[in-house]
N, CA, C and O of each residue as an XYZ file, in Angstrom:
948
protein
N     128.854    127.896     94.600
C     127.525    127.685     95.178
C     126.730    126.692     94.330
O     126.067    125.795     94.850
N     126.816    126.884     92.958
C     126.094    125.991     92.072
C     126.621    124.569     92.200
O     125.862    123.600     92.175
N     127.977    124.464     92.341
C     128.559    123.134     92.481
C     128.046    122.440     93.744
O     127.788    121.236     93.748
N     127.903    123.226     94.813
C     127.388    122.651     96.064
C     125.958    122.153     95.896
O     125.597    121.083     96.388
N     125.148    122.945     95.191
C     123.753    122.543     94.967
C     123.701    121.270     94.138
O     122.940    120.350     94.438
N     124.524    121.228     93.082
C     124.564    120.043     92.230
C     125.003    118.824     93.032
O     124.457    117.733     92.868
N     125.996    119.017     93.904
C     126.492    117.907     94.716
C     125.415    117.392     95.654
O     125.233    116.184     95.803
N     124.703    118.320     96.287
C     123.629    117.925     97.202
C     122.551    117.159     96.455
O     122.074    116.128     96.929
N     122.166    117.664     95.282
C     121.146    116.984     94.491
C     121.616    115.609     94.054
O     120.834    114.660     93.997
N     122.897    115.512     93.747
C     123.448    114.217     93.348
C     123.389    113.217     94.473
O     123.008    112.065     94.268
N     123.768    113.651     95.674
C     123.711    112.763     96.844
C     122.273    112.351     97.117
O     121.992    111.184     97.389
N     121.355    113.331     97.041
C     119.944    113.025     97.288
C     119.426    111.998     96.289
O     118.677    111.091     96.653
N     119.830    112.146     95.021
C     119.387    111.200     94.005
C     119.903    109.804     94.291
O     119.181    108.819     94.142
N     121.167    109.727     94.705
C     121.736    108.418     95.037
C     120.991    107.780     96.192
O     120.694    106.586     96.158
N     120.682    108.578     97.228
C     119.953    108.058     98.386
C     118.569    107.580     97.984
O     118.141    106.492     98.370
N     117.862    108.413     97.193
C     116.509    108.057     96.774
C     116.521    106.805     95.915
O     115.735    105.884     96.140
N     117.410    106.767     94.932
C     117.474    105.612     94.039
C     117.921    104.366     94.783
O     117.432    103.265     94.530
N     118.856    104.557     95.706
C     119.298    103.408     96.493
C     118.190    102.888     97.370
O     118.008    101.678     97.505
N     117.427    103.824     97.983
C     116.299    103.402     98.811
C     115.231    102.719     97.990
O     114.644    101.729     98.427
N     114.972    103.241     96.796
C     113.970    102.620     95.926
C     114.409    101.228     95.510
O     113.605    100.296     95.470
N     115.711    101.094     95.198
C     116.217     99.776     94.806
C     116.030     98.783     95.940
O     115.607     97.651     95.705
N     116.342     99.194     97.189
C     116.141     98.305     98.339
C     114.679     97.959     98.506
O     114.315     96.812     98.767
N     113.826     99.001     98.347
C     112.384     98.829     98.546
C     111.814     97.796     97.573
O     111.008     96.946     97.953
N     112.249     97.884     96.305
C     111.649     97.033     95.279
C     112.390     95.716     95.054
O     112.005     94.938     94.181
N     113.443     95.453     95.824
C     114.135     94.171     95.674
C     113.924     93.284     96.886
O     114.527     92.214     96.973
N     113.082     93.701     97.828
C     112.757     92.877     98.976
C     111.592     91.953     98.647
O     110.935     92.105     97.617
N     111.343     90.988     99.540
C     110.157     90.165     99.426
C     110.241     89.049     98.415
O     109.221     88.668     97.840
N     111.448     88.499     98.173
C     111.606     87.430     97.196
C     111.610     86.037     97.818
O     111.650     85.045     97.090
N     111.571     85.938     99.144
C     111.634     84.626     99.796
C     110.427     83.784     99.398
O     109.295     84.267     99.392
N     110.680     82.516     99.066
C     109.614     81.607     98.647
C     108.943     80.967     99.862
O     109.594     80.753    100.885
N     107.638     80.659     99.759
C     106.950     79.982    100.870
C     107.569     78.613    101.144
O     107.959     77.895    100.223
N     107.650     78.276    102.402
C     108.139     76.962    102.802
C     107.115     75.895    102.426
O     105.913     76.075    102.620
N     107.606     74.793    101.889
C     106.705     73.701    101.511
C     106.651     72.648    102.617
O     107.486     72.629    103.521
N     105.665     71.787    102.522
C     105.510     70.660    103.438
C     105.364     71.108    104.897
O     105.943     70.503    105.800
N     104.588     72.171    105.117
C     104.260     72.623    106.467
C     102.911     72.020    106.842
O     101.976     72.051    106.042
N     102.804     71.481    108.030
C     101.557     70.862    108.467
C     100.810     71.757    109.453
O     101.403     72.615    110.107
N      99.501     71.543    109.546
C      98.667     72.333    110.457
C      99.002     72.005    111.903
O      99.180     70.835    112.242
N      99.092     73.026    112.768
C      99.318     72.756    114.188
C      98.166     71.937    114.764
O      97.007     72.297    114.559
N      98.448     70.852    115.474
C      97.357     70.036    116.033
C      96.627     70.778    117.146
O      97.207     71.612    117.840
N      95.361     70.463    117.301
C      94.558     71.066    118.360
C      94.998     70.518    119.712
O      95.221     69.317    119.861
N      95.122     71.409    120.696
C      95.443     71.004    122.064
C      94.161     70.553    122.752
O      93.386     71.377    123.237
N      93.944     69.263    122.791
C      92.693     68.737    123.353
C      92.626     68.840    124.868
O      91.582     68.552    125.454
N      93.718     69.244    125.519
C      93.710     69.375    126.975
C      93.134     70.709    127.416
O      92.843     70.894    128.598
N      92.963     71.648    126.478
C      92.464     72.977    126.854
C      91.471     73.455    125.815
O      91.792     74.348    125.031
N      90.262     72.882    125.784
C      89.267     73.283    124.787
C      88.868     74.738    124.922
O      88.416     75.172    125.981
N      89.037     75.492    123.840
C      88.773     76.930    123.896
C      87.305     77.244    124.082
O      86.971     78.293    124.633
N      86.411     76.361    123.636
C      85.000     76.690    123.698
C      84.226     75.944    124.754
O      83.008     76.100    124.846
N      84.899     75.131    125.560
C      84.178     74.296    126.517
C      83.541     75.127    127.611
O      84.195     75.963    128.235
N      82.254     74.890    127.839
C      81.549     75.632    128.895
C      81.669     74.918    130.226
O      81.721     75.561    131.275
N      81.714     73.576    130.195
C      81.778     72.820    131.443
C      82.456     71.482    131.166
O      81.834     70.559    130.641
N      83.721     71.385    131.520
C      84.479     70.177    131.240
C      84.325     69.139    132.349
O      84.914     68.061    132.273
N      83.539     69.455    133.377
C      83.385     68.510    134.484
C      82.166     67.616    134.300
O      81.986     66.642    135.031
N      81.337     67.948    133.327
C      80.117     67.169    133.130
C      80.451     65.765    132.658
O      81.417     65.561    131.923
N      79.643     64.793    133.085
C      79.872     63.410    132.683
C      79.588     63.255    131.206
O      78.605     63.810    130.715
N      80.420     62.513    130.473
C      80.219     62.350    129.038
C      78.962     61.546    128.746
O      78.575     60.679    129.529
N      78.341     61.831    127.643
C      77.158     61.116    127.181
C      77.615     59.990    126.265
O      78.146     60.250    125.185
N      77.420     58.767    126.675
C      77.932     57.626    125.918
C      77.250     57.483    124.570
O      77.763     56.792    123.690
N      76.091     58.131    124.390
C      75.386     58.028    123.118
C      75.802     59.125    122.140
O      75.365     59.128    120.989
N      76.637     60.045    122.589
C      77.024     61.165    121.741
C      78.024     60.719    120.681
O      78.796     59.779    120.876
N      77.983     61.431    119.543
C      78.982     61.203    118.524
C      80.304     61.772    118.987
O      80.342     62.774    119.702
N      81.393     61.130    118.579
C      82.709     61.652    118.918
C      82.935     62.956    118.154
O      82.476     63.078    117.018
N      83.632     63.937    118.745
C      83.933     65.174    118.023
C      84.701     64.876    116.736
O      85.516     63.954    116.689
N      84.439     65.649    115.714
C      85.107     65.481    114.425
C      86.134     66.583    114.233
O      85.840     67.760    114.439
N      87.342     66.197    113.836
C      88.392     67.168    113.553
C      88.451     67.417    112.051
O      88.569     66.486    111.253
N      88.366     68.689    111.686
C      88.441     69.106    110.287
C      89.743     69.879    110.076
O      90.211     70.580    110.973
N      90.321     69.742    108.882
C      91.550     70.465    108.565
C      91.321     71.356    107.356
O      90.711     70.932    106.374
N      91.810     72.593    107.422
C      91.627     73.531    106.316
C      92.261     72.982    105.046
O      93.359     72.426    105.079
N      91.563     73.142    103.930
C      92.066     72.663    102.649
C      92.680     73.815    101.862
O      92.670     74.961    102.311
N      93.218     73.500    100.675
C      93.832     74.526     99.840
C      92.804     75.439     99.186
O      93.170     76.347     98.439
N      91.514     75.208     99.459
C      90.478     76.137     98.998
C      90.294     77.307     99.960
O      89.548     78.241     99.665
N      90.964     77.262    101.101
C      90.861     78.340    102.090
C      91.738     79.516    101.657
O      92.846     79.326    101.156
N      91.227     80.731    101.856
C      91.936     81.930    101.413
C      91.848     83.013    102.485
O      90.768     83.307    102.998
N      92.993     83.599    102.816
C      93.052     84.731    103.748
C      93.177     86.020    102.933
O      93.958     86.090    101.984
N      92.401     87.036    103.311
C      92.355     88.284    102.547
C      92.473     89.488    103.470
O      91.901     89.511    104.559
N      93.230     90.498    103.014
C      93.209     91.794    103.690
C      92.812     92.854    102.677
O      93.034     92.697    101.476
N      92.221     93.938    103.176
C      91.859     95.073    102.330
C      92.346     96.342    102.994
O      92.253     96.493    104.212
N      92.867     97.253    102.188
C      93.339     98.523    102.738
C      93.108     99.617    101.702
O      93.375     99.429    100.516
N      92.612    100.756    102.160
C      92.328    101.879    101.263
C      93.523    102.814    101.186
O      94.233    103.023    102.169
N      93.733    103.376     99.992
C      94.812    104.329     99.789
C      94.466    105.218     98.604
O      93.501    104.964     97.884
N      95.264    106.263     98.408
C      95.174    107.059     97.185
C      96.391    106.718     96.343
O      97.527    106.972     96.743
N      96.150    106.150     95.192
C      97.220    105.756     94.280
C      97.235    106.732     93.110
O      96.323    106.756     92.283
N      98.296    107.537     93.063
C      98.411    108.591     92.041
C      97.183    109.489     92.051
O      96.699    109.913     91.002
N      96.680    109.775     93.264
C      95.556    110.678     93.427
C      94.190    110.043     93.289
O      93.176    110.724     93.438
N      94.142    108.742     93.005
C      92.872    108.052     92.823
C      92.575    107.142     94.009
O      93.408    106.307     94.359
N      91.404    107.282     94.637
C      91.058    106.381     95.743
C      91.067    104.924     95.270
O      90.451    104.584     94.260
N      91.768    104.078     96.010
C      91.963    102.686     95.606
C      91.831    101.777     96.814
O      92.316    102.103     97.898
N      91.181    100.644     96.633
C      91.159     99.605     97.658
C      92.067     98.478     97.225
O      91.823     97.817     96.216
N      93.111     98.268     97.994
C      94.064     97.197     97.708
C      93.565     95.915     98.357
O      93.223     95.906     99.539
N      93.523     94.844     97.594
C      93.107     93.538     98.096
C      94.281     92.577     97.972
O      94.821     92.375     96.885
N      94.665     91.990     99.096
C      95.748     91.012     99.091
C      95.243     89.673     99.583
O      94.483     89.604    100.549
N      95.669     88.595     98.913
C      95.206     87.259     99.293
C      96.373     86.291     99.430
O      97.372     86.386     98.718
N      96.219     85.359    100.360
C      97.146     84.236    100.505
C      96.324     82.960    100.537
O      95.390     82.835    101.330
N      96.672     82.010     99.671
C      95.934     80.747     99.646
C      96.685     79.631    100.360
O      96.373     78.452    100.196
N      97.673     80.018    101.149
C      98.405     79.051    101.961
C      98.016     79.266    103.421
O      98.649     80.037    104.141
N      96.965     78.572    103.839
C      96.414     78.718    105.187
C      96.325     77.339    105.830
O      95.842     76.391    105.212
N      96.790     77.229    107.069
C      96.798     75.959    107.786
C      96.026     76.086    109.091
O      96.050     77.135    109.735
N      95.338     75.009    109.481
C      94.642     75.028    110.759
C      93.670     73.878    110.884
O      93.340     73.212    109.903
N      93.216     73.653    112.104
C      92.258     72.592    112.386
C      91.081     73.137    113.200
O      91.230     74.061    113.999
N      89.918     72.542    112.974
C      88.694     72.860    113.705
C      88.099     71.550    114.192
O      87.983     70.592    113.428
N      87.726     71.508    115.454
C      87.088     70.310    115.990
C      85.665     70.657    116.412
O      85.450     71.544    117.239
N      84.697     69.949    115.835
C      83.288     70.210    116.102
C      82.672     69.031    116.844
O      82.749     67.887    116.394
N      82.062     69.326    117.986
C      81.290     68.331    118.729
C      79.818     68.624    118.434
O      79.228     69.515    119.045
N      79.232     67.884    117.509
C      77.862     68.156    117.085
C      76.858     67.934    118.208
O      75.804     68.570    118.227
N      77.166     67.051    119.133
C      76.245     66.778    120.237
C      76.282     67.885    121.276
O      75.270     68.164    121.920
N      77.430     68.518    121.447
C      77.581     69.601    122.428
C      78.570     70.606    121.860
O      79.780     70.480    122.048
N      78.043     71.599    121.166
C      78.897     72.561    120.466
C      79.834     73.321    121.397
O      80.874     73.812    120.958
N      79.479     73.426    122.678
C      80.325     74.164    123.612
C      81.678     73.485    123.813
O      82.620     74.105    124.306
N      81.772     72.208    123.432
C      83.047     71.492    123.535
C      83.900     71.595    122.270
O      84.976     71.002    122.196
N      83.427     72.337    121.291
C      84.173     72.493    120.040
C      85.430     73.322    120.265
O      85.504     74.130    121.191
N      86.415     73.107    119.403
C      87.701     73.773    119.548
C      88.233     74.222    118.198
O      87.875     73.674    117.156
N      89.090     75.223    118.237
C      89.788     75.690    117.043
C      91.271     75.762    117.379
O      91.660     76.357    118.384
N      92.091     75.157    116.537
C      93.528     75.183    116.755
C      94.156     76.456    116.209
O      93.462     77.314    115.664
N      95.451     76.575    116.353
C      96.174     77.737    115.844
C      96.066     77.787    114.316
O      96.230     76.775    113.635
N      95.789     78.980    113.797
C      95.688     79.203    112.358
C      96.970     79.886    111.874
O      97.413     80.880    112.451
N      97.555     79.337    110.807
C      98.764     79.913    110.220
C      98.474     80.387    108.803
O      97.888     79.659    108.003
N      98.889     81.616    108.500
C      98.753     82.178    107.158
C     100.149     82.480    106.645
O     100.902     83.217    107.281
N     100.498     81.914    105.495
C     101.827     82.163    104.944
C     101.847     83.539    104.291
O     101.232     83.751    103.246
N     102.563     84.478    104.921
C     102.589     85.853    104.441
C     103.395     85.999    103.160
O     103.211     86.964    102.418
N     104.299     85.036    102.890
C     105.077     85.091    101.645
C     104.201     84.849    100.421
O     104.608     85.149     99.299
N     103.011     84.313    100.628
C     102.122     83.976     99.511
C     101.141     85.097     99.190
O     100.324     84.944     98.282
N     101.196     86.227     99.909
C     100.248     87.306     99.641
C     100.457     87.873     98.238
O     101.579     88.166     97.825
N      99.340     88.017     97.519
C      99.349     88.569     96.169
C      98.322     89.689     96.072
O      97.217     89.578     96.602
N      98.698     90.776     95.386
C      97.760     91.837     95.031
C      97.748     91.945     93.504
O      98.157     91.017     92.806
N      97.280     93.074     92.998
C      97.244     93.244     91.546
C      98.505     93.898     90.995
O      98.547     94.260     89.819
N      99.544     94.056     91.835
C     100.772     94.718     91.379
C     101.993     94.027     91.980
O     102.065     93.832     93.193
N     102.941     93.660     91.140
C     104.124     92.929     91.610
C     104.995     93.788     92.517
O     105.574     93.276     93.475
N     105.098     95.087     92.235
C     105.915     95.953     93.097
C     105.284     96.082     94.480
O     105.985     96.111     95.492
N     103.949     96.159     94.513
C     103.277     96.211     95.810
C     103.485     94.901     96.564
O     103.685     94.909     97.779
N     103.438     93.781     95.853
C     103.684     92.489     96.496
C     105.036     92.468     97.182
O     105.163     91.984     98.306
N     106.053     92.996     96.498
C     107.400     93.045     97.077
C     107.426     93.906     98.334
O     108.083     93.568     99.318
N     106.699     95.027     98.288
C     106.668     95.912     99.452
C     105.992     95.230    100.638
O     106.447     95.350    101.776
N     104.890     94.507    100.359
C     104.169     93.827    101.438
C     105.033     92.735    102.049
O     105.152     92.639    103.270
N     105.635     91.915    101.198
C     106.445     90.798    101.690
C     107.776     91.262    102.271
O     108.366     90.590    103.117
N     108.244     92.432    101.799
C     109.532     92.934    102.244
C     109.448     93.848    103.447
O     109.313     93.364    104.571
N     109.524     95.176    103.246
C     109.599     96.090    104.389
C     108.364     96.123    105.283
O     108.480     96.458    106.462
N     107.176     95.784    104.755
C     105.975     95.881    105.588
C     105.841     94.682    106.519
O     105.666     94.853    107.726
N     105.920     93.466    105.970
C     105.729     92.260    106.785
C     107.034     91.517    107.074
O     107.057     90.620    107.916
N     108.105     91.876    106.394
C     109.413     91.235    106.618
C     109.269     89.709    106.623
O     109.618     89.038    107.594
N     108.748     89.186    105.517
C     108.418     87.762    105.488
C     109.644     86.853    105.422
O     109.543     85.650    105.659
N     110.794     87.431    105.100
C     112.001     86.599    105.139
C     112.289     86.145    106.566
O     112.740     85.022    106.791
N     112.024     87.031    107.529
C     112.236     86.691    108.944
C     110.977     86.139    109.595
O     111.061     85.302    110.494
N     109.802     86.601    109.148
C     108.534     86.205    109.770
C     107.604     85.687    108.680
O     106.782     86.426    108.139
N     107.751     84.404    108.370
C     107.016     83.835    107.242
C     105.525     83.728    107.506
O     104.719     83.902    106.593
N     105.149     83.441    108.754
C     103.747     83.153    109.044
C     103.106     84.215    109.926
O     103.714     84.706    110.878
N     101.869     84.560    109.590
C     100.972     85.284    110.486
C     100.174     84.214    111.224
O      99.668     83.282    110.600
N     100.057     84.337    112.543
C      99.376     83.291    113.305
C      98.244     83.872    114.146
O      98.278     85.023    114.581
N      97.245     83.024    114.353
C      96.137     83.374    115.238
C      95.918     82.202    116.178
O      95.578     81.102    115.742
N      96.113     82.442    117.477
C      95.967     81.400    118.492
C      94.707     81.673    119.302
O      94.712     82.573    120.141
N      93.626     80.924    119.080
C      92.368     81.158    119.803
C      92.508     80.928    121.305
O      93.186     79.999    121.745
N      91.861     81.783    122.074
C      91.838     81.624    123.526
C      90.426     81.404    124.060
O      90.261     80.892    125.167
N      89.413     81.780    123.296
C      88.035     81.536    123.734
C      87.091     81.550    122.546
O      87.332     82.220    121.542
N      85.999     80.785    122.686
C      84.939     80.747    121.688
C      83.629     81.091    122.388
O      83.306     80.512    123.425
N      82.881     82.023    121.828
C      81.610     82.434    122.421
C      80.484     82.277    121.411
O      80.636     82.637    120.244
N      79.351     81.737    121.859
C      78.187     81.636    121.011
C      77.928     80.263    120.450
O      76.959     80.069    119.717
N      78.779     79.295    120.780
C      78.548     77.920    120.354
C      77.924     77.140    121.502
O      78.555     76.950    122.542
N      76.705     76.695    121.320
C      76.021     75.933    122.358
C      74.942     75.059    121.723
O      74.571     75.252    120.565
N      74.450     74.107    122.491
C      73.439     73.200    121.967
C      74.059     72.161    121.053
O      75.237     71.828    121.179
N      73.252     71.651    120.129
C      73.724     70.634    119.200
C      73.570     71.146    117.772
O      72.956     72.188    117.539
N      74.135     70.400    116.813
C      74.061     70.809    115.418
C      73.960     69.583    114.532
O      74.449     68.506    114.875
N      73.318     69.762    113.385
C      73.197     68.695    112.400
C      73.704     69.206    111.058
O      73.881     70.409    110.865
N      73.932     68.288    110.144
C      74.400     68.660    108.811
C      73.426     69.654    108.187
O      72.212     69.453    108.217
N      73.967     70.714    107.628
C      73.152     71.763    107.023
C      72.948     72.963    107.916
O      72.544     74.024    107.441
N      73.219     72.818    109.209
C      73.033     73.933    110.140
C      74.082     75.009    109.916
O      75.237     74.719    109.606
N      73.657     76.258    110.079
C      74.569     77.395    110.023
C      74.882     77.834    111.448
O      73.977     77.995    112.267
N      76.151     78.025    111.738
C      76.602     78.391    113.078
C      77.208     79.788    113.054
O      78.028     80.103    112.192
N      76.800     80.622    114.004
C      77.364     81.965    114.134
C      77.953     82.111    115.531
O      77.274     81.851    116.524
N      79.211     82.525    115.607
C      79.878     82.654    116.900
C      81.085     83.569    116.752
O      81.424     83.987    115.644
N      81.725     83.872    117.856
C      82.940     84.691    117.832
C      84.106     83.905    118.413
O      83.934     83.061    119.292
N      85.289     84.202    117.904
C      86.511     83.572    118.391
C      87.499     84.676    118.755
O      87.852     85.503    117.913
N      87.937     84.686    119.993
C      88.938     85.645    120.457
C      90.265     84.929    120.627
O      90.316     83.781    121.069
N      91.329     85.616    120.273
C      92.645     85.001    120.411
C      93.756     85.998    120.172
O      93.517     87.201    120.067
N      94.981     85.487    120.086
C      96.164     86.327    119.901
C      96.608     86.277    118.445
O      96.997     85.228    117.931
N      96.541     87.439    117.793
C      96.988     87.565    116.413
C      98.418     88.087    116.411
O      98.712     89.124    117.006
N      99.305     87.358    115.734
C     100.715     87.754    115.675
C     101.097     88.059    114.243
O     101.008     87.205    113.362
N     101.529     89.304    114.023
C     102.026     89.748    112.726
C     103.460     90.217    112.938
O     103.713     91.111    113.745
N     104.393     89.613    112.214
C     105.824     89.769    112.477
C     106.080     89.352    113.932
O     105.791     88.214    114.301
N     106.611     90.249    114.755
C     106.880     89.911    116.155
C     105.965     90.690    117.098
O     106.304     90.898    118.263
N     104.805     91.122    116.596
C     103.846     91.889    117.395
C     102.576     91.063    117.578
O     101.986     90.585    116.609
N     102.169     90.903    118.828
C     100.976     90.110    119.148
C      99.943     90.982    119.842
O     100.261     91.698    120.792
N      98.704     90.919    119.364
C      97.618     91.686    119.963
C      96.356     90.812    120.005
O      96.181     89.950    119.144
N      95.469     91.025    121.002
C      94.203     90.276    121.039
C      93.247     90.768    119.959
O      93.128     91.969    119.716
N      92.572     89.823    119.317
C      91.646     90.141    118.229
C      90.456     89.191    118.320
O      90.610     88.029    118.696
N      89.269     89.691    117.975
C      88.070     88.858    117.951
C      87.527     88.767    116.534
O      87.310     89.783    115.873
N      87.310     87.542    116.074
C      86.745     87.297    114.749
C      85.272     86.929    114.872
O      84.883     86.205    115.788
N      84.459     87.424    113.954
C      83.080     86.976    113.792
C      83.081     85.833    112.783
O      83.587     85.977    111.670
N      82.514     84.700    113.180
C      82.573     83.507    112.342
C      81.165     83.066    111.955
O      80.261     83.041    112.790
N      80.991     82.721    110.691
C      79.768     82.097    110.195
C      80.190     80.819    109.486
O      80.952     80.865    108.521
N      79.699     79.683    109.960
C      80.120     78.395    109.411
C      78.910     77.514    109.152
O      77.880     77.628    109.817
N      79.059     76.633    108.170
C      77.990     75.689    107.818
C      78.554     74.280    107.782
O      79.586     74.025    107.160
N      77.863     73.365    108.459
C      78.222     71.952    108.366
C      77.688     71.433    107.035
O      76.502     71.129    106.906
N      78.573     71.336    106.055
C      78.162     70.922    104.725
C      77.809     69.438    104.678
O      76.908     69.020    103.951
N      78.543     68.649    105.474
C      78.306     67.211    105.571
C      78.996     66.724    106.833
O      79.557     67.522    107.584
N      78.958     65.426    107.069
C      79.666     64.895    108.232
C      81.172     65.015    108.082
O      81.910     64.855    109.054
N      81.633     65.297    106.866
C      83.072     65.344    106.618
C      83.552     66.698    106.089
O      84.714     66.837    105.709
N      82.667     67.693    106.063
C      83.048     68.976    105.471
C      82.368     70.135    106.182
O      81.197     70.055    106.554
N      83.118     71.210    106.363
C      82.591     72.433    106.953
C      83.191     73.615    106.199
O      84.351     73.569    105.790
N      82.406     74.669    106.015
C      82.910     75.857    105.326
C      82.352     77.099    106.003
O      81.376     77.031    106.750
N      82.993     78.246    105.727
C      82.505     79.470    106.334
C      83.461     80.628    106.161
O      84.401     80.565    105.368
N      83.211     81.689    106.914
C      84.049     82.885    106.880
C      84.317     83.363    108.303
O      83.499     83.177    109.204
N      85.467     83.975    108.479
C      85.822     84.623    109.744
C      86.324     86.022    109.405
O      87.222     86.171    108.577
N      85.754     87.051    110.036
C      86.085     88.424    109.682
C      86.388     89.252    110.919
O      85.864     88.997    112.003
N      87.235     90.238    110.736
C      87.522     91.211    111.793
C      88.134     92.441    111.139
O      88.402     92.443    109.937
N      88.354     93.479    111.925
C      89.042     94.684    111.461
C      90.120     95.028    112.478
O      89.839     95.148    113.670
N      91.357     95.186    112.007
C      92.437     95.593    112.890
C      92.894     96.998    112.506
O      92.530     97.514    111.449
N      93.695     97.608    113.376
C      94.310     98.891    113.074
C      95.805     98.691    112.893
O      96.424     97.882    113.585
N      96.371     99.430    111.963
C      97.796     99.267    111.653
C      98.699     99.646    112.826
O      99.719     99.002    113.070
N      98.312    100.703    113.552
C      99.164    101.226    114.608
C      99.572    100.204    115.649
O     100.767    100.011    115.870
N      98.619     99.537    116.300
C      98.978     98.570    117.336
C      99.863     97.432    116.831
O     100.615     96.845    117.609
N      99.780     97.112    115.533
C     100.611     96.051    114.979
C     101.892     96.588    114.338
O     102.671     95.835    113.754
N     102.097     97.904    114.458
C     103.311     98.549    113.942
C     103.502     98.277    112.453
O     104.613     98.024    111.987
N     102.394     98.336    111.720
C     102.438     98.124    110.275
C     102.624     99.474    109.594
O     101.668    100.230    109.415
N     103.845     99.761    109.224
C     104.195    101.050    108.632
C     104.301    100.893    107.118
O     105.005    100.013    106.623
N     103.601    101.748    106.398
C     103.665    101.741    104.945
C     104.813    102.649    104.503
O     104.798    103.839    104.817
N     105.809    102.123    103.783
C     106.921    102.972    103.329
C     106.423    104.130    102.479
O     105.490    103.978    101.691
N     107.043    105.272    102.641
C     106.622    106.469    101.915
C     107.135    106.423    100.477
O     108.339    106.347    100.235
N     106.206    106.471     99.537
C     106.554    106.556     98.112
C     105.695    107.653     97.496
O     104.575    107.882     97.953
N     106.204    108.347     96.453
C     105.499    109.516     95.908
C     104.099    109.217     95.379
O     103.245    110.105     95.382
N     103.841    107.988     94.923
C     102.566    107.688     94.262
C     101.461    107.258     95.220
O     100.308    107.126     94.809
N     101.798    107.038     96.501
C     100.819    106.524     97.455
C     100.615    107.517     98.593
O     101.586    108.038     99.143
N      99.355    107.784     98.952
C      99.053    108.716    100.038
C      97.787    108.273    100.750
O      97.007    107.471    100.235
N      97.601    108.822    101.964
C      96.360    108.626    102.735
C      95.969    107.153    102.872
O      94.835    106.768    102.589
N      96.927    106.343    103.310
C      96.657    104.924    103.540
C      95.810    104.789    104.797
O      96.115    105.400    105.821
N      94.756    104.000    104.726
C      93.827    103.884    105.847
C      94.483    103.205    107.042
O      95.375    102.371    106.885
N      94.029    103.573    108.240
C      94.508    102.958    109.469
C      93.834    101.607    109.681
O      94.463    100.676    110.182
N      92.569    101.491    109.309
C      91.841    100.241    109.504
C      92.099     99.264    108.363
O      92.159     99.645    107.194
N      92.250     97.996    108.733
C      92.508     96.943    107.748
C      91.539     95.787    108.001
O      91.734     95.034    108.956
N      90.502     95.623    107.175
C      89.612     94.463    107.312
C      90.341     93.178    106.935
O      91.074     93.135    105.947
N      90.131     92.131    107.734
C      90.708     90.814    107.471
C      89.579     89.811    107.298
O      88.547     89.904    107.962
N      89.780     88.853    106.401
C      88.770     87.833    106.179
C      89.437     86.499    105.869
O      90.396     86.432    105.100
N      88.918     85.449    106.475
C      89.335     84.098    106.133
C      88.115     83.363    105.605
O      87.145     83.146    106.331
N      88.171     82.982    104.341
C      87.158     82.102    103.754
C      87.717     80.697    103.820
O      88.745     80.407    103.207
N      87.053     79.825    104.556
C      87.658     78.511    104.795
C      86.775     77.359    104.349
O      85.546     77.412    104.397
N      87.455     76.335    103.923
C      86.843     75.037    103.643
C      87.694     74.013    104.379
O      88.917     74.010    104.242
N      87.056     73.138    105.162
C      87.786     72.157    105.948
C      87.167     70.780    105.764
O      85.947     70.628    105.708
N      88.041     69.780    105.672
C      87.598     68.392    105.514
C      88.030     67.592    106.737
O      89.045     67.895    107.364
N      87.258     66.580    107.064
C      87.567     65.739    108.239
C      88.866     64.971    108.018
O      89.201     64.599    106.893
N      89.589     64.743    109.109
C      90.857     64.005    109.040
C      90.782     62.748    109.893
O      91.750     61.992    109.966
C-alpha cells in the first residue's frame, strides 16, 4: 500500500514539475523587426458623417500621422500574489498605426488598424512575462494584438493646433484568434501641425476573449476585468 502511495506521489510530482517546466519555458519568441503600420483605407472613412458633400477648395488637406516609438500599450490586472493583493501592469512599446486628421472637418478623420506586438509585453517579473507571452497569449502563433476601427463618434466641427479632442472609437479587437467589438474613449491633443498625442482607454473582460490564467499555487483571485490603455504620440508622414 505504501509503495502504491509513493508511486502515485512520484507520478504526480513528475506531472507537476513537467507542467511547471512547460509553463516557464514558453514565451521566448522575439518580436519581428521591420514591421510597418497598416495604411489607412481612404475608401471607407470610419468617422465620416457625410461623404457626399462637395469638398471645400479652401480646406487644408487631411494630415496623416503615424505612431512613434514613444507610444505604449498597457494592461492592468488584479490578483492575489502569495496572499497579497497585487496589480500587475504589463506594457508593450511596439505599437503601430496611423491616424488621419481633417482639421477643417473632423468628421472626415480616420484611424487605421492598430497593431500591438504582444511578444514585447513586459511586467515586473520575468516568469510572469513568459506566462503572458506563452500559454496566455500564445505569442509564438499570434504575435500581434490588433484593433480595427469601424466607427468614430464625437468628432465634428474644426480644430486648430492646441485643441483637445474627446471622442470614442468602436472597432474589432483581436487577441490571439478571438475577435470581439470594443469601444475606446480617446482624448487627443493637436500638439502642432505635425504632431498629435493622447490616450485611448477601455476595459475588457477575460471571459469573452478566452484569456485563461494558468493555475499556479502562488496566484489566486485574478480579476475578470482588464483595463487597457494606449498612450500615443504620432508624427505626420
